[in-house]
C-alpha distance (Angstrom), angle and dihedral (degrees) to the residues before:
residue distance angle dihedral
X1 . . .
X2 3.80 . .
X3 3.80 110.3 .
X4 3.83 124.1 -150.4
X5 3.81 113.7 -105.8
X6 3.80 117.2 -129.0
X7 3.81 109.0 -132.2
X8 3.80 135.8 -158.7
X9 3.02 130.7 -58.6
X10 3.84 90.1 30.4
X11 3.82 108.0 123.2
X12 3.82 91.9 -139.3
X13 3.82 87.6 77.3
X14 3.84 87.9 66.9
X15 3.81 92.1 61.1
X16 3.80 116.4 116.3
X17 3.80 107.7 -129.7
X18 3.80 123.4 -123.1
X19 3.81 124.4 -128.3
X20 3.79 117.7 -96.9
X21 3.80 114.4 -115.7
X22 3.83 102.5 166.3
X23 3.79 115.2 66.6
X24 3.77 94.5 -173.6
X25 3.81 140.8 134.4
X26 3.82 90.9 -82.1
X27 3.82 89.5 59.0
X28 3.82 91.1 47.0
X29 3.82 91.6 51.9
X30 3.81 90.0 47.5
X31 3.84 91.1 51.1
X32 3.81 89.7 50.7
X33 3.83 90.6 49.4
X34 3.82 90.3 48.8
X35 3.81 89.8 52.9
X36 3.82 92.7 50.0
X37 3.80 90.1 48.0
X38 3.81 93.8 48.5
X39 3.82 93.2 49.1
X40 3.82 93.2 44.7
X41 3.83 90.7 52.5
X42 3.84 94.4 44.7
X43 3.78 94.2 -114.9
X44 3.80 128.4 148.7
X45 3.80 94.2 -156.2
X46 3.77 139.6 21.0
X47 3.80 133.4 -175.0
X48 3.80 121.0 -151.4
X49 3.82 92.2 -119.7
X50 3.82 88.1 62.8
X51 3.81 87.7 66.5
X52 3.82 92.6 42.4
X53 3.82 99.7 -95.8
X54 3.82 110.9 121.0
X55 3.81 95.8 -153.6
X56 3.81 129.1 119.4
X57 3.79 96.7 -102.1
X58 3.78 128.9 124.8
X59 3.77 135.1 164.8
X60 3.79 130.8 -157.2
X61 3.78 130.1 -172.5
X62 3.79 114.0 173.4
X63 3.80 119.4 -159.0
X64 3.81 118.0 -103.0
X65 3.79 116.8 -98.1
X66 3.81 91.2 -117.3
X67 3.80 124.9 101.8
X68 3.81 94.8 -93.8
X69 3.81 92.8 53.9
X70 3.80 91.1 -149.8
X71 3.79 120.1 174.5
X72 3.79 106.8 -122.5
X73 3.82 110.8 -156.2
X74 3.83 90.4 -139.8
X75 3.83 85.9 71.6
X76 3.83 93.1 53.0
X77 3.80 114.5 127.7
X78 3.79 117.0 -155.8
X79 3.79 106.0 -167.2
X80 3.79 119.7 -171.7
X81 3.83 126.2 -178.4
X82 3.84 94.0 -3.2
X83 3.80 122.5 -165.1
X84 3.80 123.9 -168.4
X85 3.81 108.0 -128.5
X86 3.81 102.2 170.1
X87 3.79 138.4 13.2
X88 3.78 134.1 175.9
X89 3.77 140.7 173.5
X90 3.78 127.5 1.6
X91 3.75 133.1 -105.1
X92 3.77 137.0 174.7
X93 3.78 124.2 -132.1
X94 3.80 134.8 172.1
X95 3.79 105.6 -111.0
X96 3.75 134.2 -169.1
X97 3.78 131.1 -178.2
X98 3.79 136.0 -149.1
X99 3.82 87.4 -136.0
X100 3.82 92.2 52.7
X101 3.82 100.2 43.4
X102 3.81 123.3 -160.1
X103 3.80 95.3 9.5
X104 3.80 124.3 109.9
X105 3.78 127.9 175.3
X106 3.79 139.4 163.7
X107 3.80 112.0 -98.8
X108 3.80 127.8 -172.8
X109 3.81 116.2 -131.9
X110 3.80 140.5 154.0
X111 3.79 112.7 -66.0
X112 3.81 95.1 -142.8
X113 3.77 130.5 20.2
X114 3.78 141.0 175.1
X115 3.79 123.7 -153.7
X116 3.76 139.5 179.4
X117 3.79 119.3 -144.7
X118 3.78 144.9 146.9
X119 3.79 128.5 -102.9
X120 3.83 125.7 -134.6
X121 3.81 90.0 -79.6
X122 3.82 95.0 50.1
X123 3.82 94.6 -104.9
X124 3.81 116.5 150.5
X125 3.81 113.3 -111.0
X126 3.77 138.3 171.6
X127 3.77 133.3 -154.0
X128 3.78 135.4 -167.6
X129 3.78 113.5 -160.0
X130 3.77 140.3 -179.1
X131 3.80 136.4 167.8
X132 3.84 115.9 16.1
X133 3.81 94.2 -10.9
X134 3.81 90.8 56.9
X135 3.82 90.7 49.1
X136 3.82 93.1 47.5
X137 3.81 94.0 48.6
X138 3.81 92.0 49.4
X139 3.83 91.6 46.2
X140 3.81 92.5 51.9
X141 3.82 93.6 42.1
X142 3.82 87.7 55.0
X143 3.83 88.1 58.6
X144 3.81 89.2 57.2
X145 3.83 87.5 58.6
X146 3.81 92.5 49.1
X147 3.81 93.6 -103.8
X148 3.81 129.9 132.7
X149 3.80 125.5 -155.5
X150 3.81 90.5 -115.8
X151 3.82 88.2 67.8
X152 3.82 88.3 66.8
X153 3.80 92.1 59.8
X154 3.79 123.3 105.2
X155 3.80 117.3 -103.3
X156 3.82 92.2 -100.7
X157 3.82 93.6 48.0
X158 3.81 91.1 46.2
X159 3.82 89.9 53.4
X160 3.83 88.7 50.0
X161 3.80 89.1 52.4
X162 3.82 93.0 49.6
X163 3.82 90.7 50.9
X164 3.83 93.4 47.9
X165 3.80 91.6 45.0
X166 3.82 93.0 52.7
X167 3.80 88.4 49.7
X168 3.83 90.6 52.4
X169 3.80 91.1 50.2
X170 3.82 91.3 51.7
X171 3.82 90.5 50.5
X172 3.81 90.1 50.2
X173 3.81 91.5 54.2
X174 3.80 92.6 55.2
């Protein structure tokens, strides 16, 4: 089932997500619905809060390195109750967000990270990530803390965003 995406400036996006304690069929169905929603909206990551569920769940499915850039479901990461255990270096990457449509901006993040998390069955897992995967994990983990990527922008870039966003809203009303 395709779930509706909560978009900025909706206050629900500021909610801090709660840990998952039940790894049941309801969670599995929700994860499947999140995947369908992410693929349908051309995303590479989605946090549960973006579909109005304040639980510590995120999914990521990076495109293949081939020319088509298809998202193969075998590469899907379902990350539940993540904890950052290591970070190093910094990098900048142009990010976008399904909850902040049509806006892209360079954001500085850790270059490499390591996390621990649980899978859909509650099993303990770990992940080391760099490049786009590192960026995507950090972006989605921010959502679980009620943070959007636009909050990482400098004052001047944030003002630019606010101006462009108001312009988009006016165009939508026409």
